[in-house]
C-alpha positions in Angstrom: -76.1 15.3 -6.8 -76.1 18.4 -8.9 -72.9 20.1 -9.8 -72.2 22.9 -7.5 -72.3 26.6 -9.1 -69.0 28.2 -9.6 -68.3 31.0 -7.3 -66.3 33.0 -9.8 -65.7 32.9 -13.5 -62.2 33.3 -15.2 -62.9 33.4 -19.0 -59.6 35.2 -19.6 -57.4 32.5 -18.0 -55.7 30.1 -20.3 -56.6 26.5 -20.3 -53.8 24.0 -19.0 -53.6 20.5 -20.1 -51.6 18.7 -17.2 -53.8 15.9 -16.2 -52.3 13.4 -18.7 -55.7 12.4 -20.0 -58.6 14.2 -21.8 -61.3 13.6 -19.0 -59.0 14.7 -16.2 -58.2 18.0 -18.2 -61.9 18.6 -18.2 -62.0 18.4 -14.3 -59.0 20.7 -14.2 -61.0 23.6 -15.9 -62.1 25.1 -12.4 -60.4 25.4 -9.1 -61.8 23.0 -6.5 -61.6 24.9 -3.1 -63.2 24.1 0.3 -65.4 27.1 -0.4 -66.6 25.6 -3.6 -65.3 25.7 -7.3 -63.8 29.1 -8.4 -62.2 30.6 -11.4 -64.1 28.7 -13.8 -62.5 28.7 -17.2 -65.8 27.2 -19.0 -67.7 30.2 -19.2 -69.8 29.4 -22.1 -70.3 27.1 -25.0 -67.7 28.8 -27.2 -65.1 28.4 -24.4 -66.0 24.8 -24.1 -65.2 24.2 -27.7 -61.9 26.1 -27.4 -60.9 23.9 -24.5 -62.0 20.7 -26.3 -59.7 21.8 -29.2 -56.8 22.3 -27.3 -57.2 19.2 -25.3 -57.2 17.3 -28.6 -60.8 16.0 -28.0 -62.1 17.5 -31.2 -60.3 19.0 -34.3 -60.5 22.7 -35.1 -62.7 22.1 -38.1 -65.3 20.4 -35.9 -65.0 23.3 -33.2 -65.7 25.8 -35.9 -68.8 23.9 -37.1 -70.1 23.6 -33.5 -69.5 27.3 -32.8 -71.6 28.0 -36.0 -74.4 25.9 -35.0 -74.4 27.1 -31.4 -75.1 30.7 -33.0 -78.1 29.2 -34.7 -79.3 27.1 -31.6 -78.2 29.3 -28.6 -80.5 27.3 -26.2 -79.1 24.0 -27.3 -75.8 25.4 -26.8 -76.5 26.6 -23.3 -78.0 23.0 -22.6 -74.7 21.6 -23.8 -72.7 23.9 -21.7 -74.7 22.8 -18.5 -74.0 19.0 -19.5 -70.4 19.7 -19.6 -70.4 21.3 -16.3 -72.4 18.4 -14.9 -70.2 15.8 -16.6 -67.0 17.8 -15.0 -68.8 17.3 -11.6 -69.5 13.5 -12.1 -65.9 13.0 -13.2 -64.6 15.1 -10.2 -66.5 12.9 -7.8 -65.7 9.6 -9.5 -62.1 10.3 -9.9 -61.4 11.7 -6.3 -63.2 8.5 -5.0 -60.8 6.4 -7.0 -57.7 8.4 -6.1 -58.8 8.0 -2.2 -59.1 4.3 -2.7 -62.9 4.6 -2.0 -65.4 1.9 -3.1 -67.3 3.2 -6.1 -69.0 0.0 -7.4 -73.0 0.3 -7.2 -72.7 4.1 -6.1 -74.9 6.7 -7.4 -72.1 8.6 -9.0 -70.8 5.4 -10.9 -74.6 4.9 -12.0 -74.9 8.7 -13.1 -71.6 8.2 -14.9 -72.7 5.1 -16.7 -75.8 6.6 -17.9 -73.8 9.4 -19.6 -71.4 6.9 -21.0 -74.2 4.9 -22.6 -75.6 7.9 -24.4 -72.2 8.7 -25.7 -71.2 5.2 -26.8 -74.6 4.8 -28.8 -73.0 7.3 -31.3 -69.8 5.4 -31.8 -69.3 3.7 -35.2 -66.7 2.7 -37.6 -66.0 5.3 -40.4 -63.4 5.5 -43.2 -59.8 6.6 -42.4 -59.0 10.2 -43.6 -57.8 10.2 -47.4 -54.1 10.4 -47.6 -53.4 9.1 -44.3 -51.1 6.3 -43.7 -53.1 4.0 -41.6 -52.9 0.2 -41.2 -56.6 -0.1 -41.6 -59.2 1.7 -43.9 -61.5 2.0 -41.1 -61.3 4.0 -37.9 -63.7 4.7 -34.8 -65.8 7.6 -35.5 -68.7 9.6 -34.0 -71.9 9.7 -35.7 -73.5 13.2 -36.3 -70.3 14.8 -34.4 -70.4 17.9 -36.4 -74.3 18.5 -35.8 -74.8 17.6 -32.2 -73.6 20.4 -29.8 -73.0 17.9 -27.0 -70.7 15.7 -29.2 -67.6 17.1 -28.0 -68.4 15.5 -24.6 -68.6 12.0 -26.1 -64.7 11.6 -26.3 -64.3 12.8 -22.9 -66.7 10.1 -21.7 -64.9 7.4 -23.6 -61.5 8.5 -22.4 -62.8 8.4 -18.7 -64.2 5.0 -19.2 -60.9 3.7 -20.6 -58.7 5.5 -17.8 -60.9 3.9 -15.1 -60.7 0.4 -16.5 -56.9 0.6 -17.1 -53.7 -0.2 -15.1 -53.2 3.6 -14.6 -56.6 4.1 -12.6 -54.2 3.3 -9.5 -52.1 6.3 -10.5 -54.9 8.9 -10.5 -53.9 11.6 -7.9 -55.3 14.8 -6.6 -52.9 17.8 -6.4 -51.7 18.2 -2.8 -51.8 21.8 -2.9 -54.6 23.6 -0.6 -57.6 24.8 -2.5 -56.6 23.4 -5.9 -58.3 20.1 -6.5 -56.8 19.6 -10.0 -56.1 16.0 -11.0 -53.6 14.0 -12.8 -52.2 10.5 -13.8 -48.8 10.1 -11.9 -46.6 8.8 -14.5 -43.3 9.7 -12.4 -40.5 7.2 -12.3 -40.8 6.8 -8.6 -44.7 7.4 -8.4 -44.4 10.2 -5.8 -45.7 13.4 -7.8 -47.6 15.5 -5.5 -48.6 18.7 -7.6 -50.5 19.2 -10.7 -47.8 21.8 -11.8 -44.3 22.2 -10.0 -43.9 25.8 -11.1 -47.4 26.8 -9.6 -48.8 24.7 -6.8 -45.5 22.9 -5.9 -43.6 26.2 -5.4 -46.5 28.0 -3.7 -46.8 25.1 -1.2 -43.1 25.3 -0.5 -43.3 29.0 0.1 -46.1 28.5 2.5 -44.2 26.0 4.6 -41.2 28.2 4.7 -43.5 30.9 6.1 -45.2 28.8 8.6 -41.6 27.5 9.9 -40.1 31.2 10.4 
């Protein structure tokens, strides 16, 4: 199933990193409403790199390198941007199913995710730890060709999603209870009863709506 087209773009809106996981923060770059996705923050490839930097998926130096490459190869950048929107939709479907307790084994959405995951993990390798860094090991996980491949900023997202879905926290994946939001998060609250992606936005808005209905 192809990703639905965004009904409106919002390149001026800031990114928010409230999901508690890199892969969930990608899902939260657009509002998922009953009419379709709106206020899409990922308007182009450059914005995608800015999101990845802010989310901690890539360092600023790599982001600058990728933006420079995108100017030289605009069509490849457009394709990487489309791949990001498709991955976002894959993750949205998969995380929503998990949050609702639906069975995902053997499903088309899991097969699509696994196909993307295989492509990403084929680039994973061991590399040298940064010089001067205090590390227990001289080696670290690294991505082959990350500075040249314009789709490389999606590889850490795929790995993060796989690790989350196979962790104990998979049962704590939630969808915001506010109407026409659809943002997702890992519920790490003490009582496990968090309902909103952000209390200061969706939580307060929903409380105000309930007061209007009750009066």
